[in-house]
C-alpha positions in Angstrom: -7.5 8.5 -18.4 -10.5 6.4 -18.2 -10.2 3.8 -15.5 -12.7 1.3 -17.1 -10.6 1.6 -20.4 -7.3 0.8 -18.5 -9.0 -2.2 -16.6 -10.1 -3.5 -20.0 -6.7 -3.1 -21.6 -5.0 -4.8 -18.6 -7.4 -7.7 -18.8 -6.9 -8.1 -22.5 -3.1 -8.0 -22.1 -3.3 -10.6 -19.3 -5.5 -12.9 -21.3 -3.2 -12.6 -24.4 -0.2 -13.3 -22.2 -2.0 -16.4 -20.8 -2.3 -17.7 -24.4 1.0 -16.7 -25.8 3.2 -16.8 -22.8 5.2 -13.9 -23.9 7.0 -11.9 -21.1 6.4 -8.7 -23.0 2.7 -9.2 -22.7 2.9 -9.8 -19.0 4.9 -6.7 -18.7 2.2 -4.7 -20.5 -0.5 -6.3 -18.4 1.3 -5.4 -15.2 2.1 -1.8 -16.3 -1.6 -1.2 -17.4 -2.8 -2.7 -14.1 -0.3 -0.4 -12.1 -1.5 2.6 -14.2 -5.1 1.6 -13.3 -4.4 1.6 -9.7 -2.5 4.9 -9.8 -5.3 6.6 -11.8 -8.1 5.2 -9.4 -6.1 6.4 -6.3 -5.6 9.9 -7.9 -9.4 10.2 -8.7 -10.3 9.2 -5.2 -8.0 11.8 -3.6 -8.8 14.6 -5.9 -12.6 14.7 -5.7 -13.9 18.3 -6.0 -15.8 19.7 -3.1 -17.7 22.9 -3.3 -17.0 25.1 -0.3 -19.7 27.7 0.4 -17.6 30.6 1.8 -20.8 32.8 2.6 -22.1 30.2 5.1 -20.1 31.6 8.0 
């Protein structure tokens, strides 16, 4: 998933929750923010590194 898109979606849900004061929108905002954090941590931990096996 794209982390920038998740951050934008979380921000939009949060702003719509502030305007409408609906608990479902708050749930969606918190869920999207949590998913953003999980995807960010996953991408930081799983960076691909190239190991040169012939450089012994």
